[in-house]
C-alpha positions in Angstrom: 5.8 5.7 -3.6 9.1 4.1 -4.5 9.2 0.0 -4.8 11.4 -0.1 -1.7 8.6 1.8 0.3 5.9 -0.4 -0.8 8.2 -3.4 0.6 8.3 -2.0 3.9 4.6 -0.8 3.8 3.3 -4.1 3.0 5.6 -5.7 5.8 4.6 -3.2 8.5 0.9 -3.2 7.6 0.7 -7.1 8.5 3.1 -6.4 11.7 5.8 -8.5 10.0 9.3 -8.6 10.8 12.0 -9.3 8.1 12.3 -12.4 9.8 8.6 -13.2 9.1 8.8 -12.4 5.3 12.1 -14.2 5.2 10.5 -17.4 6.5 7.2 -16.9 4.3 9.2 -16.4 1.1 12.7 -18.1 1.6 14.3 -15.2 0.8 17.3 -14.2 2.8 17.0 -11.1 5.7 19.9 -9.0 4.4 18.3 -9.5 0.6 15.1 -8.2 1.9 16.6 -5.4 3.9 18.4 -4.4 0.8 15.1 -4.4 -1.2 13.5 -2.2 1.5 16.6 0.1 1.5 16.5 0.5 -2.5 19.9 -1.0 -2.5 18.7 -3.9 -5.1 16.2 -4.5 -7.6 14.2 -7.7 -7.6 13.7 -10.0 -10.1 10.2 -10.9 -11.5 10.4 -14.1 -9.6 11.2 -12.3 -6.2 8.3 -10.0 -7.2 6.1 -13.3 -7.1 7.3 -14.7 -4.3 6.8 -11.7 -2.2 3.4 -11.1 -3.6 2.3 -14.9 -3.1 3.6 -14.3 0.4 1.2 -11.4 0.8 -1.6 -12.9 -0.5 -2.0 -10.6 -3.7 -1.0 -10.4 -7.4 2.2 -9.0 -8.7 0.0 -6.3 -10.2 -1.6 -5.5 -6.8 1.9 -5.5 -5.4 3.2 -3.0 -7.8 0.1 -0.7 -8.4 1.1 1.8 -5.8 4.6 2.0 -7.1 4.8 5.5 -8.9 5.9 4.4 -12.4 3.5 1.2 -12.4 -0.1 2.5 -12.9 -3.8 1.9 -12.1 -4.4 0.7 -8.6 -7.2 -2.0 -8.0 -8.6 -2.3 -4.5 -6.2 -4.9 -3.1 -3.3 -2.6 -3.6 -4.9 0.3 -1.7 -3.9 0.9 1.8 -6.2 -0.9 4.8 -9.3 0.9 5.1 -9.2 2.9 2.2 -10.5 -0.2 0.3 -13.4 -0.8 2.6 -14.4 3.0 2.6 -14.6 2.5 -1.4 -16.6 -0.2 -1.1 -19.1 1.3 1.2 -22.3 2.2 -1.2 -23.0 5.3 0.8 -19.7 7.0 1.7 -17.5 5.4 -1.1 -19.9 6.8 -3.9 -18.7 10.4 -3.5 -14.9 9.5 -3.8 -13.6 10.4 -7.3 -10.7 8.5 -8.8 -8.7 11.6 -8.2 -9.5 11.6 -4.5 -8.7 8.1 -4.4 -5.2 8.6 -5.8 -4.8 11.6 -3.5 -5.8 9.5 -0.3 -3.6 6.6 -1.3 -0.5 8.9 -0.9 -1.4 10.2 2.7 0.8 9.4 5.6 0.4 10.8 8.9 3.9 10.9 10.6 5.0 8.0 8.7 1.9 6.0 9.4 -1.4 5.3 7.2 -4.8 5.6 8.9 -6.1 1.8 9.3 -10.0 2.0 9.1 -12.9 3.2 6.9 -13.8 5.9 9.3 -10.2 7.6 9.7 -9.8 7.7 5.8 -13.5 9.1 5.7 -12.6 11.7 8.3 -9.2 12.7 6.6 -11.0 12.8 3.0 -14.0 15.2 4.4 -11.1 17.5 6.1 -9.1 17.5 3.1 -12.1 18.3 0.9 -13.1 21.2 2.9 -9.6 22.6 3.1 -9.2 22.4 -0.9 -12.4 23.2 -2.0 -12.9 26.1 0.7 
């Protein structure tokens, strides 16, 4: 996932408009739009400001970005973190599966609850493992 995609994903997950992000951060709407369209790169201070507005650390904000590295539960898509915390269902999902699942989008949208993520996991496992 590109950084610009991550910014858009976080905003849409919360049902926010660019105006809402601007109000929460003090950043301008045109600047936020440029970030989401990959027309500019944010400073470290901008990353801190956005992370704070979304209620997460800079690490969690950046973790799903392809070049950044390991994800923490706060950086996972909505519902997937809940699935992994489930002592029964989440126990069978390996880190490789977490990485695979965290990249899934269906028609530009992601599943939003634990049950949907688990059904996708089971389906993919059946298909891939034959």
